[in-house]
C-alpha positions as CSV (number, residue, x, y, z in Angstrom):
1,X,1.6,-7.4,-4.4
2,X,-2.2,-7.3,-4.6
3,X,-2.5,-9.1,-1.3
4,X,0.2,-6.9,0.3
5,X,-1.5,-3.7,-0.9
6,X,-4.9,-4.9,0.3
7,X,-3.6,-5.7,3.8
8,X,-1.8,-2.3,3.9
9,X,-5.1,-0.5,2.9
10,X,-6.9,-2.3,5.7
11,X,-4.3,-1.1,8.1
12,X,-4.5,2.5,6.9
13,X,-8.3,2.5,7.1
14,X,-8.2,1.1,10.6
15,X,-5.6,3.6,11.8
16,X,-7.3,6.6,10.2
17,X,-10.6,5.8,11.9
18,X,-8.9,5.4,15.2
19,X,-6.3,8.3,15.3
20,X,-8.0,10.6,12.7
21,X,-6.3,12.9,10.2
22,X,-3.9,14.4,12.7
23,X,-2.6,10.9,13.7
24,X,-2.1,10.1,10.0
25,X,-0.3,13.3,9.6
26,X,2.2,12.5,12.3
27,X,2.5,9.0,10.9
28,X,3.4,10.3,7.4
29,X,5.8,12.9,8.8
30,X,7.7,10.2,10.6
31,X,7.8,7.9,7.6
32,X,9.1,10.7,5.4
33,X,12.2,10.8,7.6
34,X,12.4,7.0,7.7
35,X,12.1,6.6,3.9
36,X,15.0,9.1,3.4
37,X,17.3,7.4,5.8
38,X,16.4,4.0,4.5
39,X,17.3,5.0,0.9
40,X,20.6,6.6,2.1
41,X,21.6,3.3,3.8
42,X,20.6,0.8,1.1
43,X,20.6,3.1,-2.0
44,X,20.3,1.1,-5.2
45,X,22.3,-1.9,-3.9
46,X,19.3,-4.4,-3.9
47,X,18.3,-3.5,-7.5
48,X,21.9,-3.3,-8.8
49,X,22.8,-6.6,-7.2
50,X,19.6,-8.2,-8.7
51,X,20.5,-6.9,-12.1
52,X,24.1,-8.1,-11.8
53,X,22.9,-11.5,-10.6
54,X,20.5,-11.8,-13.5
55,X,23.4,-11.3,-15.9
56,X,26.2,-13.0,-13.9
57,X,24.5,-15.6,-11.8
58,X,27.7,-17.3,-10.7
59,X,29.2,-14.2,-9.1
60,X,26.2,-12.6,-7.3
61,X,26.6,-14.6,-4.0
62,X,30.0,-13.2,-3.1
63,X,28.9,-9.6,-3.7
64,X,25.8,-10.3,-1.6
65,X,28.0,-11.2,1.4
66,X,30.1,-8.1,1.0
67,X,27.1,-5.8,0.8
68,X,25.4,-7.5,3.7
69,X,28.3,-6.7,6.0
70,X,28.3,-3.1,4.9
71,X,24.5,-2.8,5.5
72,X,24.7,-4.3,9.0
73,X,27.3,-1.7,10.0
74,X,25.5,1.2,8.4
75,X,22.1,0.1,9.6
76,X,23.2,-0.3,13.2
77,X,24.9,3.1,13.2
78,X,21.8,4.8,11.7
79,X,19.5,3.0,14.1
80,X,21.4,4.1,17.2
81,X,21.9,7.6,16.0
82,X,18.2,8.0,15.1
83,X,17.2,6.8,18.6
84,X,19.6,9.2,20.3
85,X,18.7,12.2,18.0
86,X,14.9,11.7,18.0
87,X,14.2,15.0,19.7
88,X,16.2,17.2,17.2
89,X,14.6,15.2,14.3
90,X,11.2,15.9,15.8
91,X,11.9,19.6,16.1
92,X,13.2,19.7,12.5
93,X,9.9,18.2,11.4
94,X,8.0,20.8,13.5
95,X,6.2,18.5,15.9
96,X,7.8,17.5,19.2
97,X,5.3,14.6,19.6
98,X,7.3,12.8,16.9
99,X,10.1,12.2,19.4
100,X,8.3,9.0,20.6
101,X,7.3,7.9,17.1
102,X,10.9,8.2,15.7
103,X,12.3,6.1,18.6
104,X,9.8,3.3,17.8
105,X,10.8,3.5,14.2
106,X,14.6,3.4,14.7
107,X,15.0,-0.5,15.0
108,X,13.6,-0.9,11.5
109,X,16.6,0.8,10.0
110,X,18.8,-2.2,11.0
111,X,16.6,-5.0,9.6
112,X,14.8,-3.5,6.5
113,X,18.0,-2.8,4.5
114,X,19.2,-6.4,4.9
115,X,15.8,-7.7,3.9
116,X,15.8,-5.5,0.8
117,X,19.3,-6.7,-0.2
118,X,18.3,-10.4,0.2
119,X,15.2,-9.8,-1.9
120,X,17.3,-8.1,-4.5
121,X,19.6,-11.1,-4.7
122,X,16.7,-13.5,-4.9
123,X,15.1,-11.3,-7.6
124,X,18.2,-11.8,-9.7
125,X,17.7,-15.5,-9.3
126,X,14.0,-15.1,-10.2
127,X,12.8,-16.6,-7.0
128,X,9.6,-14.6,-7.1
129,X,7.5,-17.0,-5.1
130,X,9.7,-16.7,-2.0
131,X,9.9,-12.9,-2.3
132,X,6.1,-12.7,-2.6
133,X,5.6,-14.9,0.5
134,X,8.0,-12.8,2.5
135,X,6.2,-9.6,1.5
136,X,2.9,-11.0,2.5
137,X,4.4,-12.1,5.9
138,X,6.0,-8.7,6.4
139,X,2.8,-6.8,5.7
140,X,0.6,-9.1,7.7
141,X,2.8,-8.9,10.8
142,X,3.2,-5.1,10.3
143,X,-0.5,-4.5,10.2
144,X,-1.2,-7.0,12.9
145,X,1.2,-5.2,15.2
146,X,-0.5,-1.9,14.3
147,X,-4.0,-3.2,15.0
148,X,-2.9,-4.6,18.3
149,X,-0.8,-1.7,19.6
150,X,-2.7,1.3,18.4
151,X,-5.8,0.6,20.5
152,X,-3.5,-0.4,23.4
153,X,-1.4,2.8,23.3
154,X,-4.0,5.4,22.3
155,X,-5.0,6.0,26.0
156,X,-1.4,7.3,26.6
157,X,-1.7,9.8,23.8
158,X,-1.9,10.0,20.0
159,X,1.9,10.0,19.7
160,X,2.2,6.7,21.5
161,X,-0.5,5.2,19.3
162,X,1.3,6.3,16.2
163,X,4.6,4.9,17.7
164,X,2.9,1.6,18.2
165,X,1.8,1.7,14.5
166,X,5.3,2.3,13.2
167,X,6.8,-0.4,15.4
168,X,5.1,-2.9,13.1
169,X,7.7,-1.9,10.5
170,X,10.4,-3.6,12.6
171,X,8.5,-6.7,13.6
172,X,7.2,-7.3,10.1
173,X,10.7,-6.9,8.5
174,X,12.3,-9.1,11.2
175,X,9.9,-12.1,10.6
176,X,10.1,-11.7,6.8
177,X,13.9,-11.7,6.9
178,X,13.8,-14.8,9.1
179,X,11.5,-16.6,6.6
180,X,13.7,-15.7,3.6
181,X,16.8,-16.7,5.4
182,X,15.3,-20.1,6.2
183,X,14.2,-20.5,2.6
184,X,17.7,-19.6,1.4
185,X,19.4,-22.0,3.8
186,X,17.1,-25.0,2.9
187,X,17.0,-24.2,-0.8
188,X,20.5,-23.0,-1.4
189,X,21.1,-22.4,-5.1
190,X,24.1,-24.0,-6.8
191,X,25.6,-20.5,-7.5
192,X,26.7,-20.4,-3.9
193,X,29.5,-22.7,-4.8
194,X,30.5,-20.5,-7.7
195,X,34.0,-19.3,-8.6
196,X,35.3,-16.1,-7.2
197,X,34.1,-12.9,-8.6
198,X,36.5,-10.7,-10.6
199,X,38.0,-7.5,-9.2
200,X,35.9,-5.4,-11.5
201,X,32.5,-6.8,-10.3
202,X,32.4,-4.7,-7.1
203,X,33.1,-1.3,-8.6
204,X,30.7,-2.0,-11.4
205,X,27.8,-2.9,-9.1
206,X,28.6,0.0,-6.7
207,X,28.6,2.4,-9.6
208,X,25.3,1.1,-10.9
209,X,23.9,1.2,-7.3
210,X,25.0,4.8,-7.0
211,X,23.3,5.8,-10.2
212,X,20.1,4.0,-9.3
213,X,20.2,5.4,-5.7
214,X,20.4,9.0,-7.0
215,X,17.2,8.5,-9.0
216,X,15.4,6.7,-6.2
217,X,16.7,9.0,-3.5
218,X,14.8,11.9,-5.1
219,X,11.4,10.7,-4.1
220,X,12.1,10.1,-0.4
221,X,14.1,13.3,-0.3
222,X,11.2,15.1,-1.9
223,X,8.8,13.6,0.7
224,X,11.1,14.7,3.5
225,X,11.3,18.2,2.2
226,X,7.5,18.2,1.7
227,X,7.1,17.1,5.3
228,X,9.1,20.1,6.5
229,X,7.7,22.7,4.1
230,X,4.0,21.9,3.9
231,X,3.0,22.3,7.5
232,X,5.1,25.4,7.8
233,X,3.7,27.0,4.7
234,X,0.2,26.1,5.8
235,X,0.7,27.9,9.0
236,X,1.9,30.9,7.1
237,X,-1.5,30.8,5.3
238,X,-3.2,31.0,8.7
239,X,-3.8,27.3,9.5
240,X,-3.1,26.1,13.0
241,X,-0.4,23.5,13.7
242,X,-3.0,20.8,14.4
243,X,-5.0,21.6,11.2
244,X,-1.7,21.6,9.2
245,X,-0.9,18.1,10.4
246,X,-4.5,17.0,9.5
247,X,-4.3,18.4,6.0
248,X,-0.9,16.8,5.5
249,X,-2.3,13.5,6.7
250,X,-5.3,13.7,4.4
251,X,-3.2,14.3,1.3
252,X,-0.2,11.9,2.1
253,X,-1.9,9.3,4.3
254,X,-5.3,9.0,2.5
255,X,-5.4,10.6,-1.0
256,X,-1.9,9.4,-2.0
257,X,-2.6,5.9,-0.6
258,X,-5.7,5.7,-2.8
259,X,-4.0,7.1,-5.8
260,X,-1.0,4.7,-5.5
261,X,-3.1,1.6,-4.9
262,X,-3.6,0.8,-8.6
263,X,0.1,1.1,-9.3
264,X,0.6,-2.3,-7.6
265,X,-0.2,-3.7,-11.1
266,X,2.5,-1.7,-12.9
267,X,4.8,-2.1,-9.8
268,X,4.6,-5.8,-10.0
269,X,5.1,-5.7,-13.8
270,X,8.2,-3.5,-13.2
271,X,9.4,-5.9,-10.6
272,X,9.7,-8.8,-13.0
273,X,10.2,-6.8,-16.2
274,X,13.5,-5.1,-15.2
275,X,15.5,-8.3,-14.8
276,X,14.2,-9.8,-18.1
277,X,14.8,-6.8,-20.3
278,X,18.2,-6.2,-18.7
279,X,19.1,-9.8,-19.7
280,X,17.7,-9.2,-23.2
281,X,19.7,-6.0,-23.7
282,X,22.9,-7.6,-22.3
283,X,22.5,-10.6,-24.7
284,X,21.7,-8.3,-27.7
285,X,18.2,-9.7,-28.1
286,X,16.8,-6.3,-29.1
287,X,13.6,-7.5,-30.7
288,X,12.5,-9.2,-27.5
289,X,13.6,-6.1,-25.5
290,X,11.5,-3.7,-27.5
291,X,8.5,-6.0,-27.7
292,X,8.4,-6.5,-23.9
293,X,8.9,-2.7,-23.4
294,X,6.2,-1.8,-25.8
295,X,3.7,-4.2,-24.2
296,X,4.5,-3.0,-20.7
297,X,3.9,0.7,-21.7
298,X,0.5,-0.2,-23.2
299,X,-0.5,-2.1,-20.1
300,X,0.5,0.9,-17.9
301,X,-1.5,3.2,-20.2
302,X,-4.7,1.2,-20.3
303,X,-4.7,0.3,-16.6
304,X,-3.8,3.8,-15.4
305,X,-6.6,5.3,-17.5
306,X,-9.2,2.9,-16.1
307,X,-8.2,3.2,-12.5
308,X,-7.8,7.0,-12.8
309,X,-11.4,7.4,-14.0
310,X,-12.6,5.1,-11.2
311,X,-10.8,7.1,-8.5
312,X,-12.1,10.4,-9.8
313,X,-15.7,9.2,-10.0
314,X,-15.9,7.6,-6.6
315,X,-13.6,9.9,-4.6
316,X,-16.5,11.0,-2.4
317,X,-17.5,7.4,-1.5
318,X,-13.9,6.4,-0.9
319,X,-13.4,9.3,1.4
320,X,-16.6,9.0,3.5
321,X,-17.4,5.2,3.5
322,X,-13.9,3.8,3.5
323,X,-11.8,6.3,5.6
324,X,-14.7,8.1,7.4
325,X,-13.3,11.6,6.5
326,X,-15.3,13.8,4.1
327,X,-12.5,16.3,3.6
328,X,-10.4,13.8,1.6
329,X,-12.7,14.0,-1.5
330,X,-11.1,16.9,-3.2
331,X,-7.5,15.7,-2.8
332,X,-8.4,12.3,-4.0
333,X,-10.0,13.7,-7.1
334,X,-7.1,16.0,-7.7
335,X,-4.7,13.0,-7.7
336,X,-6.8,10.7,-9.8
337,X,-4.3,10.8,-12.8
338,X,-1.4,9.6,-10.6
339,X,-1.9,5.9,-11.4
340,X,-1.4,6.7,-15.1
341,X,1.6,8.9,-14.6
342,X,3.4,6.8,-12.0
343,X,2.9,3.6,-14.0
344,X,4.3,5.1,-17.1
345,X,7.3,6.6,-15.2
346,X,8.1,3.3,-13.5
347,X,8.0,1.3,-16.7
348,X,10.1,3.8,-18.7
349,X,12.6,4.2,-15.9
350,X,13.1,0.4,-15.9
351,X,13.6,0.5,-19.7
352,X,16.2,3.2,-19.4
353,X,18.0,1.4,-16.6
354,X,18.1,-1.8,-18.6
355,X,19.9,0.3,-21.4
356,X,22.4,1.5,-18.9
357,X,21.0,5.1,-19.2
358,X,20.6,5.6,-15.5
359,X,21.4,9.4,-15.5
360,X,18.4,10.2,-17.7
361,X,15.5,9.3,-15.3
362,X,17.5,11.0,-12.5
363,X,17.6,14.3,-14.4
364,X,13.9,14.1,-15.3
365,X,12.9,13.2,-11.7
366,X,15.2,15.9,-10.3
367,X,13.5,18.5,-12.5
368,X,10.1,17.3,-11.3
369,X,11.2,17.5,-7.7
370,X,12.4,21.1,-8.2
371,X,9.1,22.1,-9.8
372,X,7.2,20.4,-6.9
373,X,9.2,22.4,-4.4
374,X,8.6,25.7,-6.1
375,X,4.8,25.0,-6.4
376,X,4.5,23.9,-2.8
377,X,6.5,26.9,-1.4
378,X,4.5,29.5,-3.4
379,X,0.9,28.1,-3.5
380,X,0.5,26.3,-0.2
381,X,1.2,29.6,1.7
382,X,-1.8,31.3,-0.1
383,X,-5.0,31.1,2.1
384,X,-7.4,28.5,0.6
385,X,-4.8,27.0,-1.8
386,X,-3.5,24.3,0.6
387,X,-5.0,21.2,-0.9
388,X,-4.7,22.6,-4.5
389,X,-1.0,23.5,-4.0
390,X,-0.1,20.1,-2.6
391,X,-1.9,18.2,-5.3
392,X,-0.5,20.3,-8.2
393,X,3.0,19.9,-6.9
394,X,2.7,16.1,-6.8
395,X,1.1,15.9,-10.3
396,X,3.8,18.2,-11.8
397,X,6.6,16.1,-10.3
398,X,5.3,12.9,-12.0
399,X,4.2,14.6,-15.2
400,X,7.7,16.2,-15.8
401,X,9.5,13.0,-14.9
402,X,7.3,10.9,-17.2
403,X,7.6,13.3,-20.1
404,X,11.4,13.4,-19.7
405,X,11.6,9.6,-19.9
406,X,9.3,9.6,-23.0
407,X,11.4,12.1,-24.7
408,X,14.6,10.2,-23.9
409,X,13.1,7.0,-25.4
410,X,11.8,9.0,-28.4
411,X,8.3,7.7,-27.7
412,X,6.7,10.9,-28.8
413,X,8.4,10.6,-32.3
414,X,7.4,6.9,-32.6
415,X,3.7,7.6,-32.1
416,X,2.0,6.9,-35.4
417,X,-1.6,7.4,-36.5
418,X,-2.6,3.8,-35.4
419,X,-1.2,4.3,-31.9
420,X,-2.8,7.7,-31.6
421,X,-6.2,6.4,-32.6
422,X,-6.0,3.5,-30.1
423,X,-5.1,5.9,-27.3
424,X,-8.0,8.1,-28.2
425,X,-10.3,5.1,-28.3
426,X,-9.2,4.1,-24.8
427,X,-10.1,7.5,-23.4
428,X,-13.5,7.6,-25.2
429,X,-14.4,4.1,-24.1
430,X,-13.5,4.9,-20.4
431,X,-15.6,8.0,-20.5
432,X,-18.5,6.1,-22.2
433,X,-18.4,3.4,-19.5
434,X,-18.5,6.1,-16.8
435,X,-21.5,7.9,-18.4
436,X,-23.3,4.6,-19.0
437,X,-22.9,3.5,-15.4
438,X,-24.0,6.9,-14.1
439,X,-27.2,6.8,-16.2
440,X,-28.0,3.3,-15.2
441,X,-27.6,4.1,-11.5
442,X,-30.3,6.8,-11.6
443,X,-33.2,4.3,-11.8
444,X,-31.7,2.4,-8.9
445,X,-31.9,5.5,-6.7
446,X,-35.7,5.3,-6.7
447,X,-35.5,1.9,-5.0
448,X,-35.9,1.7,-1.3
449,X,-32.3,0.4,-0.8
450,X,-29.7,1.5,1.7
451,X,-27.3,4.1,0.2
452,X,-24.3,1.8,0.8
453,X,-26.0,-1.0,-1.3
454,X,-26.6,1.4,-4.2
455,X,-23.0,2.5,-4.2
456,X,-21.7,-1.1,-4.1
457,X,-24.0,-2.1,-7.1
458,X,-22.8,1.0,-9.1
459,X,-19.2,0.2,-8.4
460,X,-19.6,-3.4,-9.3
461,X,-21.3,-2.4,-12.5
462,X,-18.4,0.0,-13.4
463,X,-15.8,-2.7,-12.6
464,X,-17.6,-5.2,-14.8
465,X,-17.5,-3.1,-17.9
466,X,-13.9,-1.9,-17.2
467,X,-12.8,-5.5,-16.7
468,X,-14.5,-6.6,-19.9
469,X,-12.8,-3.8,-21.9
470,X,-9.4,-4.4,-20.3
471,X,-9.6,-8.1,-21.2
472,X,-10.3,-7.3,-24.9
473,X,-7.8,-4.4,-25.1
474,X,-4.9,-6.2,-23.3
475,X,-5.6,-9.4,-25.3
476,X,-4.9,-7.5,-28.5
477,X,-1.8,-5.9,-26.9
478,X,-0.3,-9.3,-26.0
479,X,-1.1,-10.7,-29.4
480,X,1.0,-7.9,-30.9
C-alpha cells in the first residue's frame, strides 16, 4: 500500500502541474460520480465475501461464482448507461466538459467491481501477497497511462487530457484482474473442490454486504453531493465557474490527497485486521480480539498524531514545491488532523463490523454526512468562506463518525488515568519535536544553501525524531 500510494502521489503531482487546479477539479468531479456508481454496483460484497470466507473457507468459492455473474451483468449495464448518459451526468455536475471525461471512465465500471470481488475472496484466504502485487500493477499501469495520454491529449483541450487520465482506471484494473486470475488458476486453493454451500449462506452474505454497503456508500454519496453543491454554492458567493472548479480541485485533488496519504498505514492495518478479529470473535477468542483491537487503536492514534503535525508544519512546502500551487497551503493546514480521525474511524469501524454491529458505524457516518452537508450549504456560499467551509465540513464528518464509534465501543468510559497520561505525553512530545526542529533550522538559514536543500534537511530532521519516538512508543504498545 505504501508503494501504491507513492505511485498515486507521483501521478497526482504530474497531472496537477500539467492541467492545473481546474483540471484537477474536473478530474475529482468525474471521480465523485464514478465512486458512487462503483459502490452501488459492488456494495459490500467484496468485504462480506472475504469475512465469510475467513470463517467458512470451504464455502466461499461457490458464493464467489454467484456474485461474479451478478457483477458482470450489473457492471456491463452501468458501463453502457454511463456512456450513453454522459451528457446529462455532465450537466448534473455543472460542467459540460465532463461529457468526454465520463465516457472515458465508463469502461472501468465493468472491470473494477470484478477485481474488487476477487480481491475480497483472496483476502478471506489471506493471500495478501497476490493482492498487494495486483494493486501495485494496477496503480503502475493507471499512472503510466495517465502520464502517457495527458500530454498527448492536452493539445485537444483540458477535458480530453482529463479523459486520458481517467482511462488509466480501466487499463490498470484490466491488467490487475488478468494477473490475479492467472495467479488463481495456477495456485488454485483446495477449497475450490469444497462441498456445496448451504442455502443459508447466500442470504447471510447478502445481508452483511447490504449493511456494509450502507456504511461505505455514505462516503461516495457525500463526495457526489459535495461535487454538485460546492461549485454551485461557490458561484453564489460570487466565484466564477472556472474559479469554483479550481477551488474544488485544490481541496479534493490536492489537500485531501495529502491528508489521506498517511492513512495508508491504518488502511493496511485495517485490511489485515478485519479478517483476523472477525475470526477471533466468531471463535469466542475474546482476549485475542480485544488485545488486537486495543493495539490497532493505539497505532492509529500515535501515527495519526505524528503525521498530522507534519502536514500542518510543512503545508506551505508541500503546496509550493510538490504541487506547484501556493493556494493549497491553507486547505492542507485545515485538514491536517484528518489522518488521526480517519485512522481511528477505520479501525473502530472494523471492530464494530467484526462484532456484527454493522448498523452502528452507518448511523455515525450518516450523522456526519448530514452535518457536512449543512456546513457546506451554509458556509461555502458566504464570500471568503469557501476553503474554510469545505475544510470544516470534512473535519466535522470524520469527527462525528469517529466519536460515534468510540461511544458505541465505550472507549470514552474505558479511558483510565494511565491511558490519559500516555495520550497527553504523545501530544507534548510531538509538539516538542516540532519546536526543536524549528529552532534547529534557524542557524541553517544563515548558510548559503539553496532553499530546497534547507527544507529537505529540516524535514529529514523532523522525520528522524518522529521515527525514533514512534519506534519507542509502538514497541511499548506491542509489548502490552
